Each structure stands twice: as C-alpha cells, then as structure tokens.
C-alpha positions as CSV (number, residue, x, y, z in Angstrom):
1,M,-10.4,-49.6,-40.7
2,T,-9.0,-46.9,-42.9
3,G,-6.7,-47.1,-45.9
4,P,-6.6,-46.7,-49.7
5,L,-9.7,-48.8,-50.1
6,T,-11.8,-47.1,-47.4
7,G,-15.4,-47.0,-48.7
8,V,-15.1,-50.2,-50.7
9,R,-17.3,-53.0,-49.6
10,V,-16.3,-56.6,-50.2
11,V,-18.6,-59.6,-49.7
12,D,-16.7,-62.8,-49.1
13,L,-18.7,-65.9,-50.1
14,G,-15.6,-68.1,-50.0
15,T,-14.4,-70.9,-47.8
16,R,-11.0,-72.1,-46.7
17,I,-8.1,-70.0,-47.9
18,A,-7.9,-68.5,-51.4
19,A,-11.0,-66.4,-51.6
20,P,-11.1,-65.4,-47.9
21,F,-7.4,-64.4,-48.2
22,C,-8.1,-62.3,-51.2
23,A,-10.9,-60.5,-49.3
24,G,-8.7,-60.2,-46.3
25,L,-5.9,-58.5,-48.2
26,L,-8.5,-55.9,-49.5
27,G,-9.7,-55.5,-45.9
28,E,-6.2,-54.8,-44.7
29,Q,-6.1,-51.9,-47.2
30,G,-9.2,-50.4,-45.7
31,A,-12.1,-52.2,-47.4
32,E,-15.1,-53.3,-45.4
33,V,-15.3,-57.1,-45.6
34,I,-18.5,-59.0,-44.9
35,K,-18.1,-62.7,-44.7
36,V,-21.1,-65.0,-45.5
37,E,-21.0,-68.3,-43.7
38,Q,-23.1,-71.4,-43.4
39,P,-25.4,-71.3,-40.3
40,G,-24.3,-73.6,-37.5
41,R,-21.0,-74.6,-39.0
42,G,-19.3,-71.6,-40.7
43,D,-16.2,-71.6,-42.7
44,F,-14.3,-74.9,-42.7
45,M,-11.2,-72.9,-41.5
46,R,-12.9,-72.7,-38.1
47,E,-12.4,-76.5,-38.0
48,I,-8.7,-76.6,-39.0
49,G,-6.0,-76.8,-36.2
50,P,-3.9,-76.2,-34.4
51,F,-6.4,-75.4,-31.6
52,T,-6.2,-73.7,-28.3
53,P,-6.9,-75.8,-25.2
54,E,-10.4,-74.4,-25.3
55,G,-10.8,-75.7,-28.9
56,H,-10.5,-72.5,-30.9
57,S,-8.7,-72.6,-34.3
58,L,-5.6,-70.5,-34.5
59,F,-5.8,-70.9,-38.3
60,W,-9.1,-69.1,-38.2
61,A,-7.8,-66.5,-35.8
62,V,-5.3,-65.5,-38.5
63,E,-7.2,-65.8,-41.7
64,G,-10.6,-64.8,-40.4
65,R,-9.5,-61.5,-39.1
66,S,-10.7,-58.0,-40.0
67,R,-14.2,-58.9,-41.3
68,R,-17.7,-59.2,-40.1
69,S,-19.5,-62.6,-40.0
70,V,-23.0,-63.1,-41.4
71,T,-24.7,-66.5,-41.5
72,I,-26.9,-67.2,-44.5
73,D,-27.8,-70.6,-45.9
74,L,-27.0,-70.3,-49.6
75,R,-28.8,-73.5,-50.4
76,H,-32.1,-72.1,-49.2
77,P,-34.1,-70.0,-51.7
78,E,-34.7,-67.2,-49.1
79,G,-31.0,-67.3,-48.2
80,Q,-30.1,-67.0,-51.9
81,D,-32.3,-63.9,-52.1
82,L,-30.7,-62.4,-49.0
83,A,-27.2,-63.1,-50.4
84,R,-28.1,-61.6,-53.8
85,R,-29.4,-58.4,-52.1
86,L,-26.3,-58.2,-49.9
87,C,-23.9,-58.7,-52.9
88,A,-25.8,-56.0,-54.8
89,T,-24.5,-53.5,-52.1
90,A,-20.9,-54.6,-52.7
91,D,-18.1,-53.3,-54.8
92,V,-16.4,-56.7,-54.9
93,V,-17.8,-60.2,-54.4
94,V,-15.2,-63.0,-53.9
95,E,-16.1,-66.7,-54.2
96,N,-14.4,-70.0,-54.7
97,F,-17.1,-72.5,-55.3
98,R,-16.9,-75.1,-58.1
99,P,-17.8,-73.4,-61.4
100,G,-21.6,-73.3,-62.0
101,T,-22.5,-73.4,-58.3
102,L,-23.3,-69.7,-57.9
103,E,-25.4,-69.8,-61.1
104,R,-27.5,-72.6,-59.7
105,W,-28.1,-70.5,-56.6
106,G,-29.0,-67.4,-58.7
107,L,-25.9,-65.6,-57.4
108,G,-23.8,-65.5,-60.7
109,P,-22.3,-62.2,-61.9
110,D,-25.3,-61.9,-64.4
111,R,-27.6,-61.5,-61.4
112,L,-25.6,-58.7,-59.8
113,P,-25.5,-55.0,-60.8
114,P,-23.0,-54.2,-63.6
115,R,-20.8,-52.1,-61.2
116,V,-19.9,-55.2,-59.1
117,V,-16.4,-56.7,-59.5
118,T,-16.8,-60.5,-59.1
119,V,-13.6,-62.5,-58.2
120,R,-14.1,-66.2,-59.1
121,I,-11.4,-68.5,-57.7
122,S,-11.4,-72.2,-58.6
123,T,-8.9,-75.0,-59.0
124,F,-8.9,-75.2,-62.8
125,G,-10.7,-72.0,-63.9
126,Q,-14.3,-71.2,-65.0
127,D,-14.0,-72.8,-68.4
128,G,-12.1,-75.6,-70.2
129,P,-12.4,-79.4,-70.1
130,Y,-11.2,-79.6,-66.4
131,A,-13.3,-76.7,-65.0
132,T,-15.7,-78.8,-63.0
133,R,-13.1,-81.1,-61.5
134,P,-12.9,-81.0,-57.7
135,G,-9.6,-79.7,-56.3
136,L,-7.7,-78.0,-53.5
137,D,-4.4,-76.3,-53.0
138,R,-2.4,-79.4,-53.7
139,M,-3.9,-79.8,-57.1
140,G,-2.9,-76.3,-58.0
141,I,0.7,-76.9,-57.0
142,A,0.9,-80.2,-58.9
143,Y,-1.0,-79.2,-62.0
144,G,0.7,-75.8,-62.2
145,G,4.1,-77.5,-62.4
146,L,5.6,-76.5,-59.0
147,M,5.3,-79.9,-57.3
148,H,7.6,-81.5,-59.8
149,L,10.3,-78.9,-59.2
150,T,10.3,-79.1,-55.4
151,G,12.6,-81.4,-53.6
152,Y,15.8,-83.3,-54.4
153,P,16.4,-85.0,-57.7
154,D,16.8,-88.5,-56.3
155,R,13.6,-88.3,-54.1
156,P,9.9,-87.9,-54.8
157,P,8.5,-84.4,-55.2
158,V,7.4,-82.6,-52.0
159,R,4.8,-79.9,-51.4
160,V,5.9,-76.4,-50.4
161,G,5.6,-75.8,-46.6
162,V,2.4,-73.7,-46.8
163,T,-0.7,-73.8,-49.0
164,I,1.1,-71.8,-51.6
165,S,-1.3,-71.9,-54.6
166,D,-4.2,-70.7,-52.4
167,Y,-2.2,-67.8,-51.1
168,L,-0.6,-66.9,-54.5
169,T,-4.0,-67.0,-56.1
170,G,-5.5,-64.8,-53.4
171,V,-2.7,-62.2,-53.9
172,F,-3.1,-62.2,-57.7
173,A,-6.9,-62.0,-57.4
174,A,-6.7,-59.1,-55.0
175,Q,-4.4,-57.2,-57.3
176,A,-6.8,-57.8,-60.2
177,A,-9.8,-56.7,-58.1
178,V,-8.1,-53.4,-57.4
179,A,-7.2,-52.9,-61.1
180,A,-10.9,-53.6,-62.0
181,L,-12.1,-51.1,-59.4
182,Y,-9.6,-48.5,-60.8
183,A,-10.9,-49.1,-64.3
184,R,-14.5,-48.8,-63.1
185,D,-14.1,-45.7,-61.1
186,A,-11.3,-43.7,-62.7
187,R,-12.3,-44.5,-66.3
188,G,-16.1,-44.6,-66.0
189,G,-16.4,-48.3,-66.7
190,S,-18.4,-51.1,-65.2
191,G,-17.3,-53.9,-63.0
192,A,-15.6,-57.1,-64.2
193,V,-15.5,-60.8,-63.7
194,I,-12.1,-62.1,-62.7
195,D,-11.3,-65.8,-63.4
196,A,-8.5,-66.9,-61.0
197,A,-7.4,-70.5,-61.1
198,L,-5.2,-72.0,-58.4
199,Y,-3.0,-73.7,-61.0
200,G,-2.7,-70.4,-62.9
201,S,-1.0,-68.5,-60.2
202,V,1.6,-71.3,-59.8
203,L,2.1,-71.4,-63.6
204,R,2.8,-67.7,-63.6
205,V,5.7,-67.9,-61.2
206,L,7.5,-70.8,-63.0
207,E,10.3,-68.4,-64.1
208,W,11.9,-69.7,-67.4
209,T,10.6,-73.2,-67.1
210,L,8.1,-73.1,-69.9
211,A,10.1,-71.0,-72.3
212,A,13.1,-73.4,-71.9
213,Y,10.9,-76.3,-72.8
214,D,9.4,-74.5,-75.8
215,R,12.6,-73.2,-77.2
216,L,15.1,-75.9,-76.1
217,G,13.1,-79.0,-75.3
218,L,14.5,-78.7,-71.7
219,V,12.3,-80.3,-69.0
220,R,13.3,-78.6,-65.8
221,Q,14.0,-81.0,-62.9
222,R,14.3,-80.8,-59.1
223,E,17.6,-79.4,-57.8
224,G,17.1,-79.4,-54.1
225,N,18.6,-76.3,-52.4
226,R,21.0,-75.7,-55.3
227,L,20.9,-74.3,-58.8
228,A,22.6,-75.9,-61.7
229,T,23.8,-72.5,-62.9
230,S,25.3,-71.2,-59.7
231,A,27.6,-72.1,-56.8
232,P,28.3,-71.9,-54.0
233,L,24.7,-71.8,-53.0
234,D,23.0,-74.1,-50.4
235,N,21.5,-74.4,-47.0
236,Y,24.6,-75.3,-45.0
237,P,24.6,-77.3,-41.7
238,T,26.1,-75.6,-38.6
239,A,27.6,-77.0,-35.4
240,D,24.5,-76.3,-33.4
241,G,22.3,-78.4,-35.7
242,R,20.8,-75.5,-37.7
243,Y,21.0,-74.4,-41.3
244,V,22.3,-71.2,-42.9
245,C,21.5,-70.2,-46.4
246,I,24.5,-68.6,-48.2
247,V,24.3,-67.3,-51.8
248,A,27.7,-66.5,-53.2
249,G,27.4,-67.4,-56.9
250,S,28.7,-64.1,-58.3
251,D,32.4,-63.6,-58.6
252,A,32.3,-60.7,-56.2
253,N,30.3,-62.5,-53.5
254,F,32.4,-65.6,-53.9
255,A,35.6,-63.6,-53.3
256,R,34.0,-62.1,-50.2
257,L,33.0,-65.5,-48.9
258,C,36.5,-66.9,-49.5
259,S,37.9,-64.0,-47.5
260,V,35.4,-64.6,-44.7
261,M,36.4,-68.3,-44.6
262,G,40.1,-67.5,-44.6
263,R,40.5,-69.2,-47.9
264,P,41.3,-66.4,-50.4
265,E,43.4,-68.8,-52.5
266,L,40.2,-70.4,-53.7
267,T,39.5,-67.5,-56.1
268,E,42.7,-68.5,-58.0
269,D,41.7,-72.2,-58.2
270,P,40.8,-72.9,-61.9
271,R,37.9,-75.0,-60.7
272,F,36.3,-72.0,-59.0
273,A,37.7,-69.0,-60.8
274,R,34.4,-68.1,-62.6
275,L,30.8,-68.7,-62.1
276,A,30.6,-71.3,-64.9
277,D,33.6,-73.1,-63.3
278,R,32.0,-73.2,-59.9
279,A,28.7,-74.4,-61.3
280,A,30.6,-77.3,-63.0
281,H,32.3,-78.1,-59.7
282,A,29.4,-77.4,-57.4
283,D,29.8,-80.5,-55.3
284,E,33.4,-79.6,-54.5
285,I,32.9,-75.9,-53.6
286,N,29.7,-76.6,-51.7
287,A,31.6,-79.2,-49.7
288,I,34.3,-76.7,-48.8
289,V,31.7,-74.2,-47.6
290,A,29.8,-76.9,-45.7
291,A,33.0,-78.0,-43.9
292,W,33.5,-74.4,-42.8
293,T,30.0,-73.8,-41.5
294,A,30.0,-77.2,-39.7
295,T,32.6,-76.0,-37.2
296,R,30.6,-72.9,-36.2
297,S,27.2,-72.0,-34.8
298,A,24.6,-70.5,-37.0
299,A,25.0,-67.2,-35.3
300,E,28.7,-67.2,-35.8
301,V,28.4,-68.0,-39.5
302,E,25.7,-65.3,-40.0
303,A,27.8,-62.7,-38.1
304,A,30.9,-63.5,-40.2
305,C,29.1,-63.3,-43.5
306,V,27.3,-60.1,-42.5
307,A,30.7,-58.6,-41.6
308,G,32.1,-59.7,-44.9
309,D,29.1,-58.4,-46.9
310,V,28.1,-61.9,-48.0
311,P,24.3,-62.6,-48.6
312,V,23.3,-64.9,-45.7
313,A,20.2,-65.9,-43.7
314,V,19.6,-68.5,-41.0
315,A,16.7,-70.8,-41.8
316,Y,14.3,-69.3,-39.2
317,T,11.8,-71.1,-37.0
318,A,8.8,-69.3,-35.5
319,A,10.8,-68.9,-32.3
320,D,13.6,-67.1,-34.3
321,I,11.0,-64.8,-35.9
322,F,9.6,-63.8,-32.5
323,A,13.1,-63.1,-31.2
324,D,14.5,-61.2,-34.2
325,P,15.2,-57.5,-33.5
326,H,14.8,-56.5,-37.2
327,I,11.3,-58.0,-37.4
328,A,10.4,-56.2,-34.1
329,A,11.8,-52.9,-35.3
330,R,9.7,-53.0,-38.5
331,G,6.5,-54.1,-36.7
332,D,6.1,-57.3,-38.7
333,L,4.2,-58.9,-35.8
334,V,1.1,-57.4,-34.3
335,T,-0.9,-58.3,-31.2
336,V,-4.6,-59.3,-31.8
337,D,-6.9,-59.4,-28.8
338,D,-9.1,-62.2,-29.9
339,P,-12.2,-62.8,-27.6
340,D,-11.9,-66.6,-28.1
341,V,-8.1,-67.2,-28.5
342,G,-7.0,-64.4,-26.3
343,P,-4.2,-61.9,-26.9
344,H,-1.6,-63.3,-29.3
345,R,0.8,-62.1,-31.9
346,Q,0.4,-62.9,-35.6
347,Q,1.5,-61.5,-38.9
348,A,1.0,-57.7,-39.4
349,P,-0.7,-56.4,-42.5
350,Y,1.5,-56.4,-45.5
351,P,2.8,-54.6,-47.5
352,R,3.0,-51.2,-45.7
353,F,2.3,-47.8,-47.0
354,V,5.3,-45.5,-46.1
355,G,4.2,-42.6,-43.9
356,T,0.9,-44.2,-43.0
357,A,0.4,-46.2,-39.8
358,A,-0.9,-49.7,-40.5
359,N,-4.4,-50.6,-39.2
360,P,-4.2,-53.2,-36.4
361,P,-6.3,-56.2,-37.5
362,R,-9.6,-56.7,-35.8
363,P,-10.0,-60.2,-34.3
364,A,-11.7,-62.9,-36.3
365,P,-15.4,-62.8,-35.7
366,R,-17.5,-65.4,-34.0
367,L,-19.8,-67.2,-36.2
368,G,-22.7,-65.0,-37.2
369,E,-21.6,-62.3,-34.8
370,H,-22.7,-59.5,-37.2
371,T,-25.8,-61.1,-38.8
372,D,-28.4,-58.8,-37.3
373,E,-26.2,-55.7,-37.7
374,V,-25.5,-56.3,-41.4
375,L,-28.8,-57.6,-42.5
376,G,-30.7,-55.0,-40.5
377,G,-28.4,-52.1,-41.4
378,L,-27.9,-52.9,-45.1
379,L,-31.0,-54.8,-46.1
380,G,-33.5,-53.2,-43.6
381,L,-34.7,-56.4,-41.9
382,D,-36.3,-55.8,-38.6
383,A,-36.0,-57.9,-35.4
384,A,-39.1,-60.0,-36.1
385,Q,-38.0,-60.8,-39.6
386,L,-34.5,-61.8,-38.4
387,A,-36.0,-63.9,-35.6
388,D,-38.2,-65.7,-38.1
389,L,-35.3,-66.4,-40.5
390,R,-33.2,-67.7,-37.7
391,A,-35.9,-70.0,-36.4
392,R,-36.2,-71.5,-39.9
393,G,-32.4,-71.9,-40.3
394,V,-32.1,-69.4,-43.2
395,V,-29.7,-67.3,-41.2
C-alpha cells in the first residue's frame, strides 16, 4: 500500500480491538503493518462472531485487514528474542497488554532502539493505583464517565452500540504516533512512549461535563435523545416504524421546520418564540413534531425537511447504508476479496486525502500466513531454522 506513511513499519503486538485498530489506521495511510499472533490460536478477534457458514469471523475480516500475520510465542524465551529483533526493525510498536507484561518478556521500550515509537494501550494507563487492574472496553466507557450519560434519565445506563472506548483510543493513539514520528524525523529527535488509556479517550470527549462540575457543582445526567438546552430535537417515530432525527433548536431552523410542517404560527407562540422558551417547553414542542412525523413515512419526512433546509437524518440500518446513493457516490464502502470469507463489502479507509485515490484494503491474513516471509526476509532465518522453531512451537 502507498500513502503518507509509506516506508513506515508498524509491529502490532496487540489483541482484540484498540491496539490492532491503531495499527490498522496507520496501515490505511500507507504503513507496513506486521501483526504478531500466538501460534495455533491467533488474535482473539478471530474467535468473535458473527461467522460465515464456514466458521470464519467477519469481525476479523474487517479489523484484521491490511497487515501481515506472523506467529511468535511471546511466552517462550526464543519467541521473545525473535519479537525483540522484529520490533527493532520497526518505526512503531503497538501493544495493549496489562502494564508490566512486556517488561517481563524483555520487550519493554527500554529494550528497543531509541528511534522506535512505542504505543502502549491499556484500560487504566501505565501508572497510577489502578494500572494493573484487568479491563476491557466496557470499563473504559464506565470509568471514563460516558456510561452514566448514555440512555434515558428514568432507566439504567446503557452502553454505546459499538466498542467505543477501544476505537476512540485507537484513533487518539494513531494520531499521537504520527506526531511522535514527525518529531523524530522532522526535528531530529528520538522515538517516544505513548501511554493511551481506554478511559482517557472517553474522558477527553466528555464536552463540558467536568468543567460544569468543577465550576458549578453540576453533575450531568442522562437526557435520552434530547438536550436540556435545546428543542425541538429528538429521534421522532414515523408511520413506517422508523425513526428520523431532526435538529431544529436554533431560531432559524425552528422557523424552517414550522414552515415544513405547515405550522408557521408556532414561531409566534410565546412558549416557542426563542430557544430558551422551547427548551423550557421541550415536551410540548417535541410532541407537536412527533405528531407530524407519525403521519408520514421516514422518506417523506426526510424529503420535506431537506426541501425546507432543516437538518435531518434517518436512523440508518446497515441495509440503508448499502442502498444510499451518497455513500455509494463517495466510495464509503469497498469490496474486499477475502480468501476465507469471500468477496464482501466493508468500510473503506477513512479519512480520505483529496486528490489521492484510497488504497483498497488487503484482506485479513490467515494465521501465520507471512511468518516465513517476514522472519526470513527481515531477520534472516533460513528454512531449516524456521522448521525447527515451528516444530518446537516457538512460531
């Protein structure tokens, strides 16, 4: 693959989502990504469904793409030596083991050349009293404060629909890795160690939540699909059993929505005249909008709002995404010809560089598919050495 990071080598020691996603983002921008997996089993993502009828993970087909797979037993002393030699050839090493694990294996940043950028992803960070606690995405969402804010005020908190702290942390970590590479290469510096905690990425996107508590003593609470400071705003039901998100909190958008609904007189109603008035009477104005959407299909509501320049979006399913002409026109889906899963469409690389064609992702590798190629090419192992290591379970 080619791109802004062409010539950069990334060794992915991670499992599941956050660290591999970080490495994958760098790969989509042109970096060479080598994934180290446990012999025999591989990354746990290979075992997460949904699966094809033949038993292949579609999760792995998406998040394992555009990298080469090398099997090395990191718990074996010879495997640790191989991994250390491999990481020494890298520009970036990404991992998400519990803090202290790499040090026990002799693979910590202090054992790598100073030029290497090491991205360390964990639930609670590399230091502090909680550093060694076990944890996964759900802990990052909860401890970072997002779980408490998600859902309706009269119901228990709910998780976001995807593993959001893993993905957020992967994005932040990839950005930091690029910044560290820039500092190293453009300014003549050395590498860096990046400490990326799952909860930290969630904490960073909490908007005004912490400042409001510190300055006002305000503990932010769940608001469902609405905001206490704005109305009308909600996911409104339609006649065909779907939901349409309309955001018309500003005076200008509210006037446009009233015109679309055939209710221009609402702008003169003292309950709804200004944003603060509408926020104070949110139940009433949202009920009026909901009554209007409930008599129309989602497509009709969307078309009317688009024609009236009102911000609107149907709550899309995967089927809607596949059928949408805008998504097709922008190339947001790409076909990957996976040797196990078969040809299928998945998310295209993101974001795009204007004027440069995006690289089509390479299919996710089979377990250990590139072991001989990488260890032979980069570390100089011959066929006999590889056969011996394989026979003893080291690779």
